[in-house]
N, C-alpha and C positions, 0 to 999 in steps of 0.2 A: 104762349110759345111752347115748342117742344122742350121738355126738360123741366117744365114748371107745372104747378097745379094751382087752381084758384078760380075765381068767378069772372075774371077779366078786369075787374076793378083792383083787386089785390091778387098777387101771385106769390107763390112760395116755391123755392127750388126743390125739385125732387132729388133725393139722395138715391140714385140708381144702385149704388153699392149695397146699401142696407135693404132696399126694397126688393132686390132680386131681379131687377130689370137689366142689370149689366150682365153680359155674357162673357165674362173673363174666364180664362183657362184656370184649371185647378192649381197650377203652378205659377199663377200671376196674382198681382195685388191690384185691387180696384181703387182708383183715386177719384173721388167725387169732385166735380168742378161746377161752377155756376152754369146751370142750364145743360149740363152733360156729365161725362165721366171719361176716364181713360183707364186702360188696362196696361200694366207693365209687368213683364215677366220677372219673377223673383231672381235673386242672385243665383248664379250657377245655371241659369236657363237663358235661352235666346228665342226671339220671336216677336210677334206684334202684340202680344198680350191676350189675343183670342186663341192663338196657337203658340204654345211654348214647348221647346225641346231641350233636353239636357245638353249642357256644354261639356265636352270631354277636355277638361283643362290640361290633362297630361298630354294628349295628342295635339292640342292647340298650342302648347308651349307657354301657357299662362300660369301654370302651377308654380308655386314659389318654393319647391322642395330644394334641399341641399343638393349640390351637384353630385354627391355620392349616393343620395337616397333614391329609392324606387318610388314611382308615383302610381297610384291606383285610382281610377275614376270611380266615384260613387254617385248616386242620384242627387244632382244638385250641388255636388261638391267633389272633393278628392281627398285622399290621404297620402302621406309621405312616410316612408319607413327607411330607417338606417340599415345598411347591410351588416352582416355578421362581422364582428370585430370592431364595430363602432357603436356608440351610444348617443342618444339624443331623441328629439321629437320628430325627426324627419325633415324639419325645416332647418335645423342645424345638426350636424353629425360630428362627433369627436371620436378620435381613435382611442380604443381601449388599450392600455399597456398591460398585456397579459403577463409579461415577465414580472412587472412590479406588483400586480395583483395576485400573482401565484396561481393563475388559472391556465398557465401553459402546460404542455404535456411533455416537456423536455426530460430526458433521463437525468438522474442525479449527477452523473459525470459529464454533463453537457452544459454549455453556456447558452443562455437565452438572449436573443436580440429582438427587440420590438420592431415591427414593420407596420406600415399603414394597413390596418385591418387584420393584422395577424402577427406572427412571430416566426423566427427561424432558430432552430436548435443546431448547435455545432458541438460535436464531441470534444472534450478537453484533450490537450496533448497527452499522449500515452494511451489513448483509447481510440477505437475504430467503430464506425457505425454511422447512422443517418441522423443522430442527435436525439431521436426518440428512443432509440435503443443503442447503447454503447457497451462495447466489450473491451476489457483490458488487453492491450497488446503485450505479448511476452517478448520483450526486447532481448532477453537472454537467448531464447530459442531462435529468434530471427537474426541474431548477431548484430543488432543495431544499438546495443546498450553502450558501446564505447569502452568497455572494460579492457584493461591491459591483459596481455597474454598470460601474465603471472598473477592474475586475480580471479577470484570466483565471482560469478554473477548470480544474483538472486532477484527474481522478478518481484516487484511490489506494485500495488495498485497505481496505475498511471505512470510507471517508470521502472527503474531497475536500481539495484544497489550493487556496487563493486567493492570487494574487500580483497586486499592483497593476501595471497596465499602465504602459508607459514614459511618464514625465512625471508620474506620481502617486506619492505615498508613503502609507504606512499599513500596516495589518495585514490 
């Protein structure tokens, strides 16, 4: 019979996979069976075994990347990558706390607040700016120091100092 060799009295199964008789695709695996063979596309490929094509797991929605990660198709597989501000293998992504790690770029006179995938810088009271750059507010010059009319105002970093003028007492 087809798939066997012998003299008719005795027969032996032909292993088409090792003999080269099987015509499987380069991206398929040959499986010998009694009297025949089958070709199955390898993982990451689809087809009938004689013809196999790459599956784009990212486009098909079968990739198992973290919901925050980006997916990139590769031949026979895919890769997952965490976005900036996150760490992990792409299958899981965890937020980096740039504030705690000291990798933020906030000004020395600013507070750092961690956010998902980043951070926000806010200038401290008495300072003005975007948090990345903060400049001292001169409360005396702006008239916002709250000093009494009979007190002298001195600007200090982040605030002002009020001192009663000579002949007056108080805070």
